[in-house]
N, C-alpha and C positions, 0 to 999 in steps of 0.2 A: 367311580372315583379312583384314581391312581395316586400314588404318593406325591407325584409332582403337581397335582392339582389341589393339594391341601391349602396352599397359600395363594389361592386364585386372585385375591384382591386385597387391598389395604384396609378395607372396612373391618372394624372390630366386631366380632360376634358376641356370643354369650356362653358361659360355661355353668352347668349345673353339676355340682358334686353330690352324688346320690348314693345313699346307703341301700344296698340290695338285700340286706338282712343275712341271716345265717344259711339260707339255702332253699327254703320253702318259698316258691313264687307268691303264694297267698299272703305272705307277710309284708309285701311291698305296701307302702302307704298310698293313699289316694293322690297325694301331691306327686309322689314318684311316678305313678301311672300317667298322670297328666303331663309331666315333663317328658317322659319317654314318647308320648304320642306326638310331641312337637319337635323331637330331636332330628337334626340332620346327620349327626355323627354320634355313634356310640363308641366309647373307649373303655375297655374292660378286659380283665383276664378271662380266659375261655370259660371257666366254670361260672363266673358271674354273668357273662354274656348269655348263657343258656337260661338264666333266671329272668333277665330283663327283656330279651329280644321279642318275646311274644306280645309285649305291650307297645313295641315300636311301630311306627308307621311303615307302610310298604315303601321300599326303595331307600331306606335309611342305610348309610354307609357304616360299616363296622370295623373296629380296630381291636384285635385280640392277640393273645400270646401265640407265638409261632413255634415255640419249643415243645418238646415232648414233656407232658406233665410229670411223668415219672422221673424225669431228670431235673426238674426245677429245683432250685434251692428252697429250703424251708422258708415259709413266710417270715418276713422280717430280717432275712439274712442277705438279701440282694435286691436291687432295683428291678421292678417289673419290666420285662422285655415284650414289646408289643409290635404287631404287624398289621399293616393296613390291608383290609379286604374290601373289595367292591361289593356292597350289599345289593346292587342292582343287577348283578350277573351271577352266574353259577360258578365262575372260576375266580380264584384268588388273583389279585394283582401281583406284580413283581414284588417279592418280599422286601421289606425295608424295616429291619429291626431298629427301633429307635427308643430313646428315652421317653417315658410316658408324658412328662411335663412338656417336652419339645413338641410331641404330636398334638397335645391338647392346645398349646399355644398356636401352632400352625393352623389347626382347624378353626380356631376362634378368629384368627386374623383374616381368614378367608370369608368372614361374615357369616359363619355357620352357627347354628345352635348346637352346642356340644353337651352331651351328657357323659360325665366321667363317673362310671359306676364302680363301687368298691364293695367288697364283702363286708357284712356287718354295718358299721356306722362310720361315716367319713371322719368324725372327730377322733376316732381311735386308730386311724390309718396314717402312719408316718409319712408315706409318700403323697397322700392326698393333701396333707398340710403343706408340704413343699410346693406342690402344684398350685395351691391357693395363693401362696406367697408370690409365685412367679406371675400369676394373673394380676395380683394387686400391683406388683412392680411395673407391669407393662400397661396398666390401665384397662385391662380387659374385665368387663363386669362379670360377676359370678354370684351364685347363690348356693346354699347348702340345704339339701333335703335329708334330714336325719333318717337313719335306719335302725332296725333292731340289732343290737350288738350280739355277736355269737356267744359271748360270755354270759349273756342274760337269756337269750332266746333258746339256746340248746338245753340248759338245765330245765327250763320250763317244759320243753317237749319230752325230756327224759323223766319227768315226774319228780324233780328234785327242787322244791322251793328253797330259795337262798336264805330266807329269814323265817323265824317262827314268832310266836306271840311274845317272846322275851326280847325280840329285836336284836338278835345277835349281830355283831360287827361282821361286815363282808369285805374281804380284800380280793383284789384282782391282780393276778401275776401272769406275765408272759414269760414262760420258762425259757424261751429261746433267747431272750435278751436280759433276763434277770441277773442282778449282781449279787455277790455274797451278802451284802448289807440288806438287800431286799428279802432274801431267804431268812436271814436272821430275824428281821422284823415280823414276818408272817409266822415264823416258827414260835416266836414269843407270845403271839396272840392266841386266844382260845376261840376266835370267831371262825366263820366259814371262809374258806379260801377257794377261789375259782381260778384254776390254772389252765392257761392256753399253752398247749404243748403239741408234740407229735406222737404218733403211735409207738414209734421205736424209742422215744425218750421219756415216756410216762413213768416207767419204773425208776429212772434216774431222778425225775422230779420228786417222786415219792421219797426217795432216799435223801434228797436235799432237805425235805421238810422234817424227816426223822432226825437228821443230823442237826437241824436248827432247833430241835426241842419238842417236836410233836410226837405223841405216843404212837408206837407202831400199830396199836389196835384202833386208831382213829378211822372211822368209816370213810370210804372213798368210792365215788362212782366215776366211770370213764365212759364217755360217749363219743363215737365216731360217726361221721356223716349226719350230724344232728339236723333235725327238722326235715329230713328227706326220708323217702320210703326205704332207703338203705341204712337208716339209723340203727345202731346197735349199742347197747349199754351193758357194762359189766359192773357189778357191785362187789367190793372187797374192802380191804383195809390198806393202810399205807404199807404194812408189813407183808401183806399177801398178794398185792396187785400183780407183782411179777409172775408169781406162780399161777394166779387166776388166768392171766392172759396166755401163759404157756399151755395150760390145760385146755384152753379154748382154741389152741393152735393159731393164735393171733400173731405171735412172734416166734421166730423171725419171719418177716413177710416182705415181698417186693414192694408192698404198699405201706411199708413201715413209716414213711415220711408223711403220711396223711395227718392233717391237723385234727386234734381231739380237744375236748373240753373235759377237764376233771374237776370234781367238786369234793372238797375235803372239809370235814368238820363234824363234831358231835351233834350239832343241831341242823345238819344239812338235810335231814329227813331221808337219808339213804336207807335207813331201816324200814321206812314206810313206802318204799318205791313200788312194792307189790300192789298197794292200793292207789298210788298216785300216777302210775305209768300209763296215762290215758292214751298216748299216741301209739306206742309199740303194742298195746293190747287191742287195737282195732281189729275187727274180725278177719279182715283180709290184708293185714299189714304186710307190705312187701310183695304180695302176690302179683305176678305178671299174668294178666288176664287177656286172652285173645277175644276180640270183639269182631266177628266177621261182618262188618258193615262199613260203609264209607264214613269219613269224619263228619260229614253233614248229617247223616242219619244217626250217628252214634254220639253226638255231642252231649245230650242230656244223660244218656246212659253212662258215658265215660265219666261225667262229673259225679254221678251217683257212686260209681265204683271207687273214685278217688276219695269220696267221703268215708268209705269203709277202709281206706288205707291201701287200696290196690293201685297197680300201675297198668292202666288199660293200653292195649295196643290194637289199633283199628286196622283190619285187613279187608278191603272190599272183595266180595266173592261174586258179585254180579255187577254188570254195567248196564246202563239204561240207554236204549237207542230208539229213534222214532219208528213208528209203524212202517212196514214195507209199502203199504198202500195208504197214503194220507187222506184220500178223498172222503172216506167215511167220517173221520175226525173233523175235517173242514166243514162238511154238511151239518154235523151236530153243533159245532160252535156257532155257525150262522143261525141254526135253529134256536139257540139261546136268545139271540137278538130279536128274532121274528116272533117269539112267543109260542114256540112249539112245545115247551116243557113246563110242567108244574114244579118239578123237583130236579135237582142235580145232586148225585151222591158221590162223594169222594172217599175212596177206600185206602188211600195212601198219600204220602207226601209227594211221591213221584207223579201221581195223577194230578195233584194241584199244580205242580211245576209244568206238566205237559199242557194243561189248559191255559195256564198263564202265558206260556210261550206262544201259543196260538193267538191269544188275545193281543199280545204285543206285535205279532206279525200283521194283524189286521188293524192295528192302531186303537184297540179297545182297552178299557181298564175295568176296575171293579164295578163301575156304574152299570155295566151290561148285565149284572145279576139282579137289577131292580125288578121286583115283582116275581122273582123265582125263589122258591124255598131251597135252602142249601143244607145238606147233611154231611157229617164227617164221621168216620168210623171210630175215631179216638182223639185223645188230647193232642198228640203230635200233629195229626192231620189238621185238626182245628186250629192249632197255632200257625201252621203254614198258611191257612186261609186268612187268618187275622192279619198276618204279615202282608197279605195281598190286599187287605182292606175290606175283607168280607167276614162278617160274623155269622157263623153257622146257626141255623135254626134248630138243628137236631144233632145232638151228640149222645151216644148211648149212656144211660144212667147206670148201667151195670157193666157187663162184660164188654170190653172194647174190641169187638170183632164183628164180622158180618152177621153172626147170629144175634149178638147184642144189639146191633142196629135194627134188625128186624123186630126184636122184642118191643121197641119203642115206636116203630114206624106205623103211622095211622093207615087204616084201610081206605081204599078209594071210595069217596062219597060223591056221587054226581051232583048233589045239592050244593056242597061246599067247595068242591074241586072243579073249576071250569075246564081244566085240562087233565087228562088221565095218563100223561106220559112222563117217564123218568129218564133222564140222561145219566148213564153210568159209564164214565171214562175209567178204564182200568188197564191192568197189564194183560199181555197176551196169554199168560199162564195162570190167570186167576181162576178160582173155583166157581161153580155155578150156584153156590148157596144163596147169594143175595138175589140173583136174577130170579131163581125159582120162588123164593120167598115173596118177592115183590109181585110177581104174577099171581101168586096165591092170594095176595091181599087185594087183587083187582086192578093192578096197575099194568100199563103197557111199558115195556122197557126197551130203550135203545142201548143195547150192550155194545160199546164201542172200544176197540183197542186203541188206547191213547199212547201206549209206549210198549216196547219190547224189552224183555230182560234177557241178557245174554251172559255167559260166564265171563268173569273178569280175567284180566291177564294175571299170570302167577306173580306172587309177591317176590321180593328179593331173596336170593339164595340163603342169606343169613336167617331170614324169617322162616323159610321152608325147613331149614336144618333145625331151628328151635322147635318148630311144631312136631317134627318127627322124632327129635332127640330128647324130648322132655324138658325143653327150656321154658315152657309155659306151665303155670300152675293150674290154670283153668281155661276153658273155652265156653263161651255162651253161644248156643245155637238158637236162633230166633225163628227158624222155619226149616222145613225139610230141604228146601233148595240150598240153604246155607250149608247144610251137612254135605249134600252131594257136591256142591261146587267147591267147598274148601278141600275136601278129600281129592277132588279132581285137579285142582290147581296147585295144591301144596302138599298133599299126602295125608295119611291118617295120623291124628294126634297120638302121641306116645301114651302107653298104658298108665303112666303115673299121673297124667293130666286129668283133672276133675272135669267131667262132662256135665254141663247144665243145659237143659232143654226147656223150651217155652211151653210145651204141651205134649200130649200122648202121641200125636201124629209125628212130631219132630223126633220124639224119643224112639219111636218105632224105626224111623229111617236111620237114626244113629246106630241102633242095635243091628240093623241089617248090614251096616258097614263095619260090624265087628267092634263097636264101641260100647263100653259099659256106661250107663246113665247113672250118675251119682245124685243129681239134683234136678227136680222138676218144679216149675212155677205152679203155685196153687191156682192161678188163673192165667189166661194167655195175655200177659202184659210184660214188656221188657223190663219195666221197673220192678214188678213182682218177681221176675226171674233174678234180677240183681239182689233183691232182698233175700230170696231163697238161698242164693250162693253165700251171702253174708251170714245167714243163719247157720249154714253148713260149716263155714269157717269158724264161727264162734263156738259151735259144739266141738269141733275138732280140737280147737285150742284148749277148751275147758277140760276135755278128756286127757290131753297131754299134761296139763298142769296137775290134775287130780292124781295121775299116775306117777307124777314126779319126773316126767320125761321132758327133755328140752322141746320148746315149741319150734317146729320146723314148717317150711312150706312144702307142698306136695312135690315140687321139683327137686327138693333136697332129699327125697327118699332114696333108698339104695337102688341104683340103676337096674340091678338084676331082679328086683322084687316085682314080679308081674302080678297084676290084679286078676282075680277070677271074674269072669263075666257074670253079670247079674242074671239070675234065673227067673226073676219076676217080670 
């Protein structure tokens, strides 16, 4: 979509004014997600677009800010400047900076379903109200999907309840547009004041409240980047906040114009933040964790890491390719249909994918598994089979590995098993553990290379530099090959990076590459590995708090502080 095609026709479309919340994509409402899934055009400032675009349908056109965020005026001081970008291509269209209301109206007149996303809640956005009036005047139908206001959501994530059992009065002030009369009114009140301001103006806002009558020793919390993993909160008083920020080296800062939410008041629970700061006290809060797997493989693992407060970054270390000689795989798949096998055992999601692709090539579907027992090495492989329409008959009850599968695998019994053969589609570099174990149980095994694993292409230069320069707080190694391949395509992780391994064999490979292993999973499971890393992070955090030290991430350690390699 180019700027000239926005008004492609006279038909009126529809506009949804949508509140994107304070920053955490998980705070979007179900109605918001539904509206985004049907949108033809998204109109939003860049930081809001990052929150909503993951729920938009493929091919949606985007409209976002074209200016440098560091040069933008403070929110509330200037109309948003927006640029049309073609969401169906990789390149931006010819820039056309326009008034947001004009762009919304043009897109709607072209018969499109437009989502106008704003930070927080649309009812608290001055420009959204103007755009709604423009739609009403032009007869363009619109609706409003409320969002969580930053002034409410950010204090909740900072562990600062706005009301106590006594039901204190709560006032909301936008310091960027507040009049002298507004400051006088909130200064005369003894209730909680929630102030929307900027990082370089928060001390001035505190001064306004003191001038208006608030005591200098009134508790105050200041939160920047609220509800995101970049969130940071400082606790002080009206009289000490300037010094607190200075000691924390927050001001002066090139990012001084960043919006913040400050909470002021005797009953604002600022003194109880140590007990109520649930978000920033997550075990891996703000940790950038490298996951050497593809997005498809790492989906559930990355979700688990996010639940611990981490920021996962997936980097594929292997690529999957078809076998060099496909005849063996073709014969085996045909054997499934002709009744050659009693069992088929899947040891990876990639094996499921390889068989499924062969089925599709021959016009087969899940019905071809009728009469065949199906085994899966673990939950992820089982889920891939279920998505294919096949419910596995055997999944290890204990360890999710080849050894765990053998623990539960029944021995061949000529009375109950009419066929003694197992089809095992697997990678070209798989170990012989399962094959040997099945033979020992009396089974014949067709051990077939279903796919080849090759080293992936190197990640972008920025990622390689972060790996070698200590930009990551931790890396999860899920196999020996991920260690070898990551070092091969991106270099060795920096000595400050926490190294977590799924088992002894992977740990040994890491140590052979000069890495110190800090964390090892209690059992070979990616989810147990993530749990172990979270436990490591929690203990590290507790030790810092007990010692009275600031809680830092591993990447924030002194660059010259090298770790001694483990001798165990």
